[in-house]
Backbone bond lengths (Angstrom), bond angles and torsions (degrees), N, CA, C in turn:
res aa  C-N    CA-C-N  psi(-1)  N-CA   C-N-CA  omega(-1)  CA-C   N-CA-C  phi
1 M - - - 1.465 - - 1.526 109.76 -
2 A 1.342 115.71 -45.25 1.483 120.58 -179.85 1.529 109.23 -65.17
3 D 1.351 117.21 -38.52 1.465 121.55 179.86 1.527 110.14 -63.94
4 D 1.319 116.26 -38.78 1.483 120.32 -179.84 1.532 109.73 -65.77
5 R 1.322 116.40 -40.39 1.462 119.16 179.37 1.533 111.03 -63.80
6 R 1.367 116.09 -39.67 1.458 120.39 179.09 1.522 110.40 -64.30
7 K 1.347 116.34 -42.72 1.461 119.84 -179.42 1.531 113.19 -64.83
8 N 1.322 115.59 -31.13 1.453 120.45 -175.82 1.534 113.60 -88.65
9 R 1.326 116.40 0.15 1.464 118.85 177.37 1.533 109.90 -67.32
10 P 1.319 117.43 145.63 1.468 119.52 175.31 1.527 110.47 -64.39
11 K 1.337 117.11 155.75 1.473 120.23 -175.86 1.516 112.92 -60.00
12 W 1.347 116.42 -36.45 1.448 118.42 -178.06 1.515 111.66 -65.32
13 M 1.345 116.03 -33.74 1.466 120.25 179.45 1.521 111.23 -71.05
14 K 1.348 116.50 -38.47 1.463 119.72 175.93 1.525 110.96 -62.23
15 A 1.305 116.12 -41.76 1.456 120.91 178.95 1.529 110.53 -65.26
16 L 1.340 116.08 -41.15 1.466 120.27 -179.60 1.529 111.10 -65.05
17 V 1.320 117.62 -38.38 1.454 121.43 177.17 1.508 110.16 -62.94
18 D 1.343 117.81 -42.34 1.472 122.33 179.11 1.532 109.81 -62.60
19 I 1.317 116.53 -44.22 1.466 120.24 -179.29 1.519 111.60 -64.86
20 F 1.337 116.33 -42.92 1.472 119.97 -179.59 1.530 110.55 -65.48
21 A 1.328 116.75 -44.58 1.472 120.71 -179.68 1.517 110.21 -63.08
22 G 1.350 117.22 -41.33 1.434 120.47 179.83 1.536 112.66 -66.41
23 T 1.319 116.63 -37.08 1.458 121.48 178.74 1.513 111.45 -62.90
24 I 1.344 115.33 -47.38 1.476 120.33 178.77 1.524 110.45 -62.56
25 A 1.330 115.82 -41.73 1.467 119.37 178.25 1.504 112.23 -61.69
26 G 1.339 117.16 -38.76 1.439 121.31 178.32 1.527 113.28 -62.52
27 I 1.344 115.75 -40.59 1.477 120.17 178.21 1.531 109.92 -64.16
28 N 1.331 116.78 -46.22 1.453 121.47 -179.16 1.512 112.71 -62.19
29 V 1.333 114.93 -44.37 1.479 120.48 -179.54 1.510 110.20 -59.90
30 T 1.336 118.53 -43.19 1.444 122.11 -177.56 1.517 112.04 -68.57
31 I 1.339 117.61 -44.98 1.462 121.13 -179.10 1.513 110.83 -60.64
32 V 1.313 117.25 -43.48 1.460 120.99 -177.17 1.523 112.17 -79.55
33 G 1.317 117.08 -41.95 1.473 120.36 -168.84 1.499 116.70 -92.41
34 H 1.353 118.06 -20.12 1.479 118.44 -173.46 1.534 113.82 -62.57
35 P 1.333 119.94 -42.04 1.494 118.43 178.91 1.522 111.47 -58.97
36 F 1.325 118.61 -40.76 1.470 121.30 178.83 1.525 110.35 -64.67
37 D 1.336 115.22 -38.65 1.465 118.61 -179.92 1.518 110.73 -67.95
38 T 1.325 117.22 -38.67 1.464 120.49 177.31 1.527 111.74 -58.79
39 L 1.331 115.95 -47.71 1.467 120.44 -179.95 1.527 110.67 -64.47
40 K 1.324 117.24 -39.88 1.461 120.93 -179.21 1.535 110.25 -62.83
41 V 1.326 116.34 -46.23 1.463 120.47 -177.80 1.522 110.44 -64.28
42 R 1.324 117.88 -40.57 1.466 121.06 -178.85 1.509 111.53 -67.64
43 L 1.297 117.46 -37.43 1.483 120.45 177.25 1.524 110.90 -68.65
44 Q 1.332 115.57 -37.32 1.467 120.42 -178.24 1.513 113.72 -73.23
45 T 1.329 115.89 -30.46 1.465 119.44 -172.60 1.541 113.64 -103.72
46 Q 1.314 118.67 0.72 1.460 119.17 178.64 1.530 109.92 -70.13
47 P 1.316 119.06 152.89 1.458 121.82 -178.47 1.539 110.81 -65.38
48 V 1.328 115.43 139.93 1.462 120.56 -177.22 1.528 111.01 -73.10
49 D 1.333 116.73 -37.65 1.462 119.55 -175.50 1.527 112.69 -73.56
50 K 1.356 116.15 -32.04 1.470 120.73 -179.89 1.510 109.08 -135.06
51 P 1.345 117.51 74.02 1.475 119.66 -178.01 1.489 112.87 -64.99
52 I 1.310 115.92 143.22 1.460 122.27 179.71 1.522 110.51 -87.14
53 Y 1.332 115.72 -33.05 1.435 120.42 -176.35 1.542 110.96 -117.99
54 S 1.323 117.40 138.32 1.455 120.86 -179.91 1.542 112.86 -86.58
55 G 1.312 115.83 -13.10 1.459 120.33 -179.55 1.509 111.10 175.75
56 L 1.323 116.65 -172.41 1.460 121.70 -174.34 1.544 111.03 -64.47
57 S 1.333 117.35 -47.46 1.451 119.68 -178.36 1.524 111.46 -64.81
58 D 1.332 117.01 -39.66 1.445 121.72 178.74 1.535 110.07 -62.99
59 C 1.306 117.14 -42.70 1.465 122.62 177.01 1.534 110.46 -61.18
60 F 1.306 116.22 -42.76 1.462 121.26 -179.11 1.535 111.19 -62.64
61 F 1.343 116.79 -49.58 1.483 120.13 -176.64 1.512 111.72 -71.50
62 K 1.323 118.15 -35.41 1.459 119.14 176.43 1.501 112.45 -67.35
63 T 1.295 116.15 -36.17 1.489 120.22 176.13 1.506 110.45 -61.85
64 L 1.345 116.50 -45.08 1.457 120.59 178.69 1.536 111.05 -64.69
65 K 1.349 116.11 -39.08 1.465 120.28 -178.49 1.535 111.65 -68.42
66 W 1.309 116.91 -44.15 1.450 122.21 -174.20 1.544 113.22 -81.15
67 E 1.351 114.90 -34.65 1.463 117.34 -172.00 1.519 114.94 -127.23
68 G 1.329 116.28 -5.88 1.463 118.44 -177.27 1.522 109.95 79.86
69 F 1.318 114.47 -177.97 1.465 120.43 -179.32 1.518 113.12 -58.71
70 S 1.324 114.69 -32.50 1.480 118.71 -178.38 1.530 112.14 -65.18
71 G 1.335 116.48 -21.18 1.452 119.75 177.98 1.519 113.21 -61.02
72 L 1.329 115.94 -29.67 1.463 120.96 179.16 1.539 110.29 -69.09
73 Y 1.319 115.59 -19.75 1.462 120.87 -179.94 1.518 112.55 -110.78
74 K 1.342 115.38 28.71 1.448 120.70 177.68 1.527 109.46 -60.37
75 G 1.325 116.29 128.41 1.460 120.86 178.87 1.503 114.37 71.32
76 V 1.351 117.34 23.48 1.467 119.93 -174.54 1.543 112.42 -72.59
77 Q 1.351 117.48 -21.62 1.446 118.83 -175.83 1.531 112.03 -59.25
78 A 1.308 116.49 -44.78 1.461 120.25 -178.93 1.511 113.37 -61.39
79 P 1.362 118.09 -52.92 1.473 118.72 178.84 1.524 113.71 -65.93
80 L 1.354 117.32 -33.41 1.474 118.53 -179.39 1.511 110.02 -63.13
81 I 1.336 116.54 -52.16 1.449 120.78 179.32 1.520 109.08 -65.75
82 G 1.349 114.77 -44.95 1.468 119.63 -177.73 1.488 113.46 -62.99
83 Q 1.356 116.65 -43.71 1.460 120.12 -177.62 1.524 111.29 -65.26
84 M 1.317 116.24 -31.15 1.472 119.16 176.86 1.549 109.81 -62.79
85 F 1.340 114.38 -46.25 1.457 119.16 178.36 1.517 110.61 -69.29
86 F 1.327 116.43 -42.46 1.464 121.80 -177.32 1.543 111.00 -60.37
87 R 1.335 115.63 -52.52 1.471 118.91 -177.81 1.523 111.23 -68.18
88 A 1.304 117.61 -37.64 1.460 119.82 176.19 1.547 110.14 -60.31
89 N 1.331 115.24 -44.04 1.445 121.56 178.20 1.507 111.24 -63.27
90 L 1.366 115.46 -43.43 1.467 120.79 -179.05 1.525 110.91 -63.74
91 F 1.327 117.62 -49.95 1.458 121.53 -178.70 1.538 111.24 -62.60
92 L 1.341 115.36 -42.81 1.465 119.97 -178.78 1.525 109.67 -65.82
93 T 1.320 118.90 -47.26 1.456 121.83 -179.66 1.512 111.61 -61.59
94 Y 1.325 115.73 -45.30 1.454 119.99 -179.68 1.536 111.31 -63.24
95 G 1.313 115.32 -42.24 1.467 119.37 178.53 1.504 111.80 -64.08
96 E 1.336 117.74 -42.91 1.472 121.95 -179.77 1.521 111.46 -65.60
97 I 1.326 118.23 -40.68 1.452 121.45 178.53 1.521 111.09 -66.17
98 K 1.331 116.91 -41.45 1.467 119.57 176.70 1.514 111.16 -63.66
99 R 1.337 117.05 -39.49 1.459 120.00 178.12 1.527 111.09 -65.03
100 Y 1.343 116.37 -32.46 1.470 119.60 178.32 1.520 109.99 -69.04
101 F 1.320 118.12 -47.28 1.476 121.54 -178.62 1.534 111.34 -66.00
102 S 1.347 116.19 -36.08 1.473 119.88 -176.52 1.508 113.57 -90.82
103 K 1.357 116.08 6.47 1.456 120.59 -176.60 1.526 110.40 54.50
104 D 1.338 113.63 47.49 1.466 123.23 -179.99 1.532 111.19 60.73
105 G 1.332 115.46 43.51 1.462 121.56 175.56 1.536 114.43 83.68
106 K 1.314 116.98 7.77 1.476 118.65 -176.74 1.500 113.48 -86.83
107 V 1.323 117.48 -23.78 1.482 121.31 178.72 1.513 108.77 -128.73
108 P 1.336 117.75 145.98 1.465 119.88 177.98 1.531 112.80 -68.97
109 M 1.302 117.51 142.08 1.451 120.28 179.53 1.527 110.75 -82.56
110 K 1.314 116.02 147.65 1.460 122.04 173.37 1.519 108.35 -80.31
111 L 1.338 115.55 154.69 1.472 119.30 -175.51 1.539 112.01 -60.10
112 H 1.338 117.01 -39.84 1.466 118.38 -178.67 1.527 111.93 -66.15
113 E 1.329 116.38 -24.19 1.453 119.48 179.65 1.545 111.15 -72.11
114 Y 1.339 115.83 -30.25 1.473 118.88 174.37 1.524 110.37 -65.92
115 Y 1.346 115.67 -43.21 1.461 119.48 179.79 1.530 110.61 -65.18
116 L 1.321 115.80 -41.67 1.474 120.05 179.28 1.540 110.55 -65.34
117 S 1.314 116.50 -40.35 1.477 120.80 178.16 1.509 111.08 -61.59
118 G 1.350 116.48 -42.58 1.469 120.67 178.98 1.506 112.22 -63.18
119 G 1.339 117.07 -42.94 1.459 120.63 179.45 1.515 112.35 -64.21
120 I 1.344 117.04 -43.98 1.464 120.77 179.60 1.529 110.49 -65.77
121 A 1.324 116.69 -43.91 1.474 120.52 -178.22 1.522 111.86 -60.69
122 W 1.342 116.78 -45.19 1.479 120.49 178.69 1.514 110.34 -69.34
123 G 1.340 118.07 -31.84 1.452 120.34 178.28 1.534 110.77 -66.37
124 V 1.316 115.98 -45.10 1.479 119.63 177.28 1.527 110.84 -64.29
125 A 1.338 115.39 -38.84 1.460 120.19 -178.77 1.521 112.21 -65.10
126 A 1.339 117.85 -23.68 1.451 120.88 179.44 1.522 111.73 -61.78
127 L 1.336 117.65 -24.50 1.451 120.79 177.51 1.502 112.90 -65.18
128 V 1.343 115.02 -24.53 1.456 120.85 175.75 1.523 110.66 -96.62
129 E 1.312 115.88 -38.41 1.471 121.30 -174.36 1.532 113.61 -70.93
130 C 1.331 118.11 -35.28 1.458 121.60 -174.64 1.515 112.08 -61.22
131 P 1.351 120.67 -52.50 1.454 119.23 177.47 1.524 114.51 -63.11
132 I 1.331 115.82 -32.72 1.465 120.45 176.72 1.517 110.12 -58.32
133 D 1.334 116.92 -52.09 1.449 122.13 -178.88 1.524 110.88 -62.91
134 F 1.318 116.63 -37.87 1.462 120.26 -177.47 1.521 111.04 -65.62
135 F 1.330 117.68 -51.08 1.469 120.74 -179.36 1.535 111.35 -66.46
136 K 1.318 116.99 -38.33 1.451 121.25 179.57 1.533 109.91 -61.23
137 T 1.316 116.59 -45.93 1.448 120.96 -179.75 1.536 112.13 -63.22
138 Q 1.331 115.04 -42.67 1.462 119.00 178.38 1.520 111.79 -58.10
139 M 1.337 116.49 -39.65 1.474 119.71 -179.91 1.514 111.14 -72.31
140 Q 1.342 118.11 -36.55 1.461 121.04 -174.71 1.522 112.98 -71.51
141 I 1.326 117.62 -39.96 1.457 120.33 -171.96 1.541 112.49 -80.52
142 Q 1.317 117.84 -8.89 1.456 118.74 178.12 1.518 113.58 -59.00
143 I 1.342 115.52 -33.28 1.458 120.74 -178.95 1.516 112.43 -60.27
144 I 1.357 115.80 -30.59 1.468 120.03 -179.51 1.517 110.77 -60.88
145 A 1.312 116.61 -49.66 1.472 121.40 178.35 1.513 111.29 -62.58
146 K 1.317 115.93 -37.17 1.475 121.10 -178.28 1.518 110.23 -66.51
147 Q 1.341 117.90 -39.91 1.446 120.97 -179.13 1.526 112.02 -72.40
148 R 1.313 117.19 -31.61 1.475 120.62 176.00 1.526 111.71 -68.88
149 N 1.316 114.72 -36.53 1.462 119.99 -179.20 1.521 108.93 -145.73
150 P 1.337 117.60 101.12 1.466 120.48 -177.27 1.522 114.72 -59.51
151 D 1.346 116.84 -17.78 1.445 120.05 -179.14 1.534 112.80 -83.13
152 V 1.326 116.25 -8.67 1.471 119.99 -178.75 1.507 108.95 -68.01
153 K 1.327 115.93 133.70 1.453 121.31 177.13 1.532 108.34 -86.54
154 L 1.313 116.57 128.75 1.463 120.02 179.32 1.533 110.18 -64.31
155 E 1.320 115.57 138.32 1.463 120.73 -176.46 1.514 111.70 -69.80
156 F 1.322 116.53 -38.75 1.461 121.49 -175.61 1.519 110.74 -117.39
157 D 1.332 115.96 134.74 1.467 121.64 177.99 1.517 112.80 -86.61
158 G 1.283 117.68 -15.47 1.447 121.56 -179.28 1.513 110.09 178.34
159 M 1.323 114.55 -179.21 1.455 120.05 -176.31 1.520 111.69 -61.54
160 Y 1.319 117.56 -44.11 1.460 120.09 -179.70 1.513 112.15 -65.26
161 D 1.327 115.78 -39.79 1.471 121.43 178.17 1.526 110.91 -63.93
162 C 1.344 115.70 -39.92 1.448 120.72 177.08 1.542 111.04 -61.50
163 F 1.316 116.76 -47.25 1.464 121.21 179.34 1.542 109.95 -62.83
164 K 1.301 116.82 -44.39 1.479 120.40 -176.61 1.517 111.77 -62.59
165 K 1.328 116.83 -44.56 1.471 120.46 -178.19 1.520 111.76 -68.76
166 I 1.308 117.19 -42.90 1.476 119.93 -178.97 1.520 109.27 -69.49
167 F 1.306 117.82 -39.95 1.457 120.74 -179.79 1.538 110.44 -66.30
168 S 1.340 117.73 -37.28 1.458 120.18 179.72 1.537 111.74 -69.08
169 R 1.334 116.88 -27.06 1.465 120.30 -178.85 1.536 112.51 -84.19
170 K 1.344 115.67 -43.64 1.459 118.74 -171.47 1.518 113.74 -126.57
171 G 1.329 117.77 1.05 1.446 119.17 -179.17 1.521 111.48 70.65
172 I 1.336 115.79 -162.62 1.450 121.56 -176.52 1.522 112.36 -62.20
173 V 1.364 116.20 -28.88 1.471 120.36 178.94 1.503 110.60 -61.68
174 G 1.329 117.92 -35.51 1.440 121.20 -179.90 1.521 113.58 -64.02
175 C 1.308 116.06 -27.50 1.477 121.39 178.98 1.538 111.54 -77.09
176 Y 1.321 116.73 -14.03 1.472 121.54 -175.88 1.503 112.30 -114.76
177 Q 1.333 117.53 29.24 1.456 119.96 175.97 1.516 109.17 -62.70
178 G 1.331 116.05 131.22 1.457 121.04 -179.60 1.501 114.90 84.48
179 L 1.363 118.36 11.03 1.441 120.45 -177.78 1.537 113.79 -61.45
180 N 1.333 116.47 -38.63 1.460 120.26 -178.66 1.545 110.52 -59.66
181 V 1.304 116.08 -45.77 1.460 121.11 179.09 1.533 110.30 -67.44
182 H 1.307 115.31 -36.26 1.472 122.09 177.95 1.525 109.96 -60.10
183 L 1.329 115.65 -45.17 1.487 120.09 178.32 1.523 111.12 -65.82
184 M 1.336 115.99 -41.36 1.457 119.49 179.50 1.507 111.42 -61.52
185 R 1.296 116.78 -31.10 1.479 120.81 177.88 1.528 110.51 -79.57
186 N 1.333 116.91 -45.07 1.465 120.69 -170.38 1.513 114.61 -69.66
187 F 1.335 117.84 -39.16 1.478 118.80 -178.46 1.523 111.91 -59.20
188 P 1.323 119.41 -56.94 1.496 117.58 179.92 1.515 112.44 -69.11
189 A 1.339 118.27 -35.96 1.454 120.55 -178.75 1.512 111.11 -66.89
190 G 1.350 115.87 -41.02 1.453 120.08 178.70 1.508 112.05 -66.02
191 A 1.333 116.00 -39.54 1.474 120.37 178.16 1.531 109.80 -63.03
192 A 1.335 116.91 -45.23 1.451 120.81 -179.99 1.527 111.49 -66.49
193 H 1.320 116.18 -41.16 1.466 122.11 -178.63 1.527 112.33 -62.99
194 L 1.337 115.78 -61.82 1.455 118.92 -174.30 1.514 112.34 -77.99
195 G 1.352 116.14 -32.76 1.449 118.17 178.11 1.529 111.78 -64.15
196 S 1.359 115.56 -43.22 1.462 119.80 179.18 1.518 110.90 -67.76
197 F 1.342 116.04 -36.28 1.457 119.82 176.58 1.520 110.77 -59.02
198 E 1.334 116.72 -47.01 1.465 120.87 179.94 1.519 111.01 -65.37
199 L 1.321 116.69 -38.09 1.464 120.57 178.59 1.507 111.78 -58.36
200 V 1.329 115.39 -47.88 1.466 121.41 179.32 1.529 110.45 -67.15
201 R 1.328 116.33 -43.44 1.458 121.22 -179.31 1.539 111.44 -59.75
202 L 1.346 116.08 -46.43 1.458 121.28 -179.26 1.528 111.09 -66.20
203 H 1.324 114.97 -36.75 1.479 119.51 -179.45 1.544 110.01 -62.63
204 Y 1.332 116.24 -48.16 1.453 118.81 -176.54 1.545 111.47 -77.88
205 A 1.331 117.19 -27.20 1.457 118.91 175.38 1.528 109.86 -65.38
206 E 1.310 116.98 -40.11 1.455 121.88 177.50 1.516 110.83 -68.30
207 K 1.332 114.93 -39.56 1.470 119.80 -177.49 1.536 111.60 -66.80
208 L 1.334 115.95 -36.35 1.458 120.53 -179.00 1.512 113.24 -71.72
209 K 1.312 116.78 -16.52 1.454 120.03 179.37 1.516 110.84 -73.23
210 C 1.363 116.39 -25.86 1.449 121.84 -176.45 1.528 110.97 -72.12
């Protein structure tokens, strides 16, 4: 009965549900994952000859000591806003591609179509995700230079300042540095991610019918 109601929803409502679900997912992903991402970036970008952190726990406690709890969320504005758009875009694109392959739910999809849908959806989402990652990283690694030399003036005052300066220097191309590699990662990763999800989902959906 519930499946029938979902199938009979107008297209705009299906799209709206995808956008809403993606937006909420983006908020949750950022709140939970950003502190881990901050620590990862700082460990990866610290100088090899004179490391600031001896490991993950040292990085965590030094961040709290030097910057407080808010230090774990350094540069969070860009990924928070960006992840909302990114996940909304991802969910919407994936939903639309699945509706295309399934003739809007009228025919069952083949397994390879799920994998293809996942790859395309993550590829399209890279257009939103790439600048998010770029600006977020620029904001996070500034602390490394600051800790090496307290007199160093930070290049960017915030997310908007970072975008403004990079855009003024290199235009829109500057915001998409590394896009080619991003796409090379997202297509196969998206196919594996969403294709495998559908494979498991379909397996257990069939199993629960018995």
